[in-house]
C-alpha positions in Angstrom: 9.7 33.7 -22.4 9.3 37.3 -23.5 6.2 39.4 -24.3 7.3 41.8 -27.1 4.3 44.0 -26.6 4.8 44.8 -23.0 8.3 43.9 -22.1 7.2 41.9 -19.2 10.0 39.5 -18.4 12.5 38.9 -15.8 16.1 37.7 -16.2 17.9 36.7 -13.0 21.2 35.1 -12.2 22.2 31.6 -11.2 24.2 31.5 -7.9 27.6 31.0 -9.4 27.3 32.8 -12.7 26.8 36.4 -13.8 23.6 38.3 -13.7 21.2 40.0 -15.9 18.1 41.3 -14.3 15.7 42.7 -16.7 12.0 43.4 -15.7 9.6 45.6 -17.7 11.2 49.1 -17.7 14.1 48.6 -15.4 17.5 47.1 -16.3 20.1 46.0 -13.8 23.2 44.4 -15.4 26.3 43.4 -13.6 28.5 40.3 -12.9 28.4 39.6 -9.2 29.0 36.8 -6.7 26.4 35.6 -4.3 27.2 35.4 -0.6 25.1 32.5 0.7 25.2 33.7 4.2 22.8 36.2 5.6 24.2 39.7 6.1 23.1 42.2 8.8 21.4 41.8 12.1 20.9 43.9 15.1 18.1 46.4 15.9 16.8 48.5 13.0 17.0 52.3 13.6 14.2 54.7 12.8 13.8 55.4 9.1 14.5 59.2 8.5 14.9 59.3 4.8 14.0 57.4 1.6 17.2 55.5 0.8 18.5 54.6 -2.6 18.1 50.9 -1.8 14.4 51.4 -1.0 13.7 53.3 -4.2 15.5 50.6 -6.2 13.4 47.9 -4.5 10.3 49.8 -5.6 11.4 50.2 -9.1 12.1 46.5 -9.5 8.9 45.5 -7.8 6.7 47.7 -10.0 8.7 46.5 -13.1 8.2 42.9 -12.2 4.4 42.9 -11.8 2.4 41.0 -14.4 -0.6 43.2 -14.8 -2.1 41.1 -17.6 -2.0 38.1 -15.5 -3.9 40.0 -12.6 -6.5 41.0 -15.1 -7.0 37.6 -16.5 -7.1 35.8 -13.1 -9.3 38.3 -11.1 -10.9 40.4 -13.7 -11.7 44.1 -12.7 -9.6 47.3 -13.3 -6.9 49.3 -11.6 -7.7 52.8 -10.1 -5.2 55.4 -9.1 -6.1 57.1 -5.8 -4.3 60.1 -4.2 -5.0 61.1 -0.6 -3.8 64.5 0.6 -3.6 66.0 4.1 -4.4 69.7 4.5 -1.6 70.0 7.0 1.1 67.9 8.6 -0.3 65.8 11.4 3.0 64.1 12.2 4.5 60.7 11.3 2.5 58.7 13.9 -0.8 60.1 12.9 -0.1 59.6 9.2 0.8 56.0 9.7 -2.4 55.5 11.9 -4.7 57.2 9.4 -3.1 55.4 6.5 -3.4 51.9 8.0 -7.0 52.7 9.1 -8.0 53.7 5.6 -6.3 50.7 4.0 -8.2 48.4 6.4 -11.5 50.0 5.3 -10.5 49.9 1.6 -9.8 46.2 1.9 -13.3 45.7 3.4 -15.0 47.7 0.8 -13.2 45.9 -2.1 -13.4 42.5 -0.7 -9.7 42.0 -1.5 -6.4 43.7 -0.6 -4.5 44.2 -3.7 -2.6 47.5 -4.0 0.6 49.4 -3.9 0.9 52.6 -1.9 3.7 55.3 -2.0 4.3 58.1 0.5 5.4 61.6 -0.8 5.5 65.2 0.5 4.4 68.4 -1.2 6.4 71.5 -1.4 4.5 73.0 1.6 5.5 69.9 3.6 2.0 68.2 3.7 2.1 64.4 3.2 0.1 62.6 0.6 -0.4 59.0 -0.5 -0.6 57.6 -4.1 -2.3 54.2 -4.4 -2.5 51.8 -7.3 -5.6 49.9 -6.3 -7.2 46.7 -7.9 -11.0 47.0 -8.1 -13.5 44.3 -8.8 -15.7 46.6 -11.0 -15.1 47.9 -14.5 -17.9 50.5 -15.2 -17.8 54.3 -14.8 -20.8 54.2 -12.6 -19.1 51.9 -10.2 -16.1 54.0 -10.2 -18.3 57.0 -9.3 -19.7 55.1 -6.3 -16.1 54.2 -5.4 -15.1 57.8 -5.7 -17.8 59.0 -3.3 -17.0 56.2 -0.9 -13.4 57.2 -0.8 -14.3 60.8 -0.1 -16.4 59.9 2.8 -14.0 57.2 4.1 -11.0 59.5 4.0 -12.9 62.4 5.5 -14.0 60.0 8.4 -10.4 58.6 8.8 -8.5 61.9 8.6 -11.1 64.6 9.1 -10.9 64.5 12.9 -7.4 66.0 12.9 -7.3 69.7 13.8 -4.4 71.8 12.8 -2.4 74.2 15.0 -4.4 77.0 13.5 -7.7 75.3 14.7 -8.9 74.6 11.2 -10.4 71.0 10.7 -9.5 68.6 7.9 -10.5 69.7 4.3 -8.4 66.7 3.0 -8.3 66.1 -0.8 -9.0 62.9 -2.6 -8.5 62.0 -6.4 -9.8 58.7 -7.8 -9.6 57.8 -11.5 -9.2 54.8 -13.8 -5.6 54.2 -14.9 -3.5 51.6 -16.8 -1.3 49.9 -14.3 1.8 50.0 -16.7 1.3 53.8 -16.9 1.5 54.1 -13.2 4.5 51.9 -13.1 6.1 54.3 -15.6 5.1 57.3 -13.7 6.6 55.9 -10.5 9.8 55.0 -12.3 10.4 58.4 -13.8 9.1 60.2 -10.6 12.0 58.6 -8.7 14.6 59.8 -11.2 13.6 63.5 -11.7 15.9 65.7 -9.7 13.2 68.5 -9.8 10.9 66.2 -7.7 13.5 65.8 -4.9 11.3 67.8 -2.5 8.8 64.8 -2.5 11.4 62.8 -0.6 12.4 65.6 1.8 11.2 64.8 5.4 9.9 67.8 7.3 12.1 68.9 10.1 9.4 68.1 12.6 9.5 64.4 11.7 11.7 62.4 13.9 11.0 59.3 11.7 9.0 58.5 8.7 8.5 54.7 9.0 7.9 53.0 5.5 7.9 55.0 2.3 6.0 52.4 0.3 4.1 49.2 0.7 2.2 46.5 -1.1 -0.4 43.8 -0.5 -1.7 41.0 -2.7 0.2 41.8 -5.9 3.0 39.3 -6.3 6.1 40.1 -8.5 6.8 37.2 -11.0 10.2 36.6 -12.6 11.5 34.2 -15.2 14.9 33.0 -14.0 17.4 32.4 -16.8 21.1 31.5 -15.8 23.6 33.3 -17.9 27.4 32.8 -18.2 29.6 35.9 -17.5 30.5 36.1 -21.2 26.7 36.4 -22.1 26.3 39.1 -19.5 29.2 41.2 -21.0 27.8 40.7 -24.6 24.4 41.8 -23.4 25.7 44.8 -21.6 27.3 45.8 -24.9 24.0 45.5 -26.7 22.4 47.8 -23.9 25.0 50.4 -24.3 24.5 50.5 -28.2 20.7 50.8 -27.5 21.5 53.6 -25.0 23.6 55.4 -27.7 20.8 55.1 -30.2 18.3 57.2 -28.4 17.6 59.2 -31.7 16.1 56.0 -33.2 13.3 56.0 -30.9 13.8 52.3 -30.1 14.8 53.0 -26.6 14.8 56.1 -24.3 17.0 55.8 -21.2 17.2 58.0 -18.2 19.9 57.5 -15.6 18.5 57.2 -12.1 20.3 59.8 -9.9 21.5 58.1 -6.8 20.4 54.7 -8.0 23.4 52.9 -9.3 23.5 50.4 -12.0 20.0 51.1 -13.2 18.6 52.4 -16.5 14.9 53.3 -16.9 13.4 52.7 -20.2 11.1 55.4 -21.2 9.1 53.7 -24.1 9.0 50.7 -26.4 10.8 48.5 -24.0 9.3 45.5 -25.8 11.6 46.3 -28.7 14.7 46.1 -26.5 13.4 43.0 -24.9 12.9 41.3 -28.2 16.3 42.1 -29.3 17.8 40.6 -26.2 15.7 37.5 -26.5 16.8 37.0 -30.1 20.3 37.3 -29.0 20.1 34.8 -26.2 18.2 32.2 -28.3 20.3 32.8 -31.4 17.4 33.8 -33.6 17.8 35.9 -36.8 15.4 38.9 -37.2 13.2 36.9 -39.6 12.6 34.2 -37.2 9.1 33.9 -35.5 9.2 34.3 -31.7 5.7 32.9 -31.1 6.5 29.8 -33.3 9.7 29.3 -31.3 7.7 29.6 -28.0 5.4 26.8 -29.1 8.1 24.6 -30.0 9.8 25.0 -26.6 6.5 24.3 -24.9 6.1 21.1 -26.8 9.5 19.7 -25.7 
């Protein structure tokens, strides 16, 4: 039910009861009602900004990925790739070059398992961050992949010539990473007001298209129905944890512009274990692993 080491767990709501959504390092807790009918419709307009709803979806998606299961199922390791343009080629060219590179990346790795995210530098030039699953694990293979990335990115984007007549000179960074560290980076990057320029669209862009995307990495959730009274009690527990920042058990940051979300800075497993004990009625001395085994045998 809960992994106390990583905090990889998801609580979701039953259709007619309250809700507690918890996944990794993102908490959303509110009693709501579900409208069974689809809402919306019509023609979508051009995307011109990174909305709070889109940022919320990215936070929840990253927090709900089970990276341990990915490693056990496919092996390999995750690499963090940054692709930067020298100048601003415009939204259509950025989208074309991004899709072209991702197509080549999938052919190179033999699988398409990644998350990408668009940002802008202070000078207005766009760049991409990618969390990429790779089938290899050694530093030698990473060096080969790094050289391939340099060549592929130069080939894909190097043909662009700026208004000043200067060609390419695009930058790439490739290194190993722990996927959960990248998830934490993305979560806090979205909450820092000092990084607001990364989401500011250049005036020359009439539209941006998608700000982030994913392929091959499926979010996994554990669905546990909760009564409204249970949701209220757990919310009180979360409030006490938030007020106890000095204990080091939980570090919360409020997401500016992202309502009803807390980002847990470290030791999320401690908080998850406490919630799990409350929901199952265990005392601090009870063994969680033993209880899991008993539940599995039922």
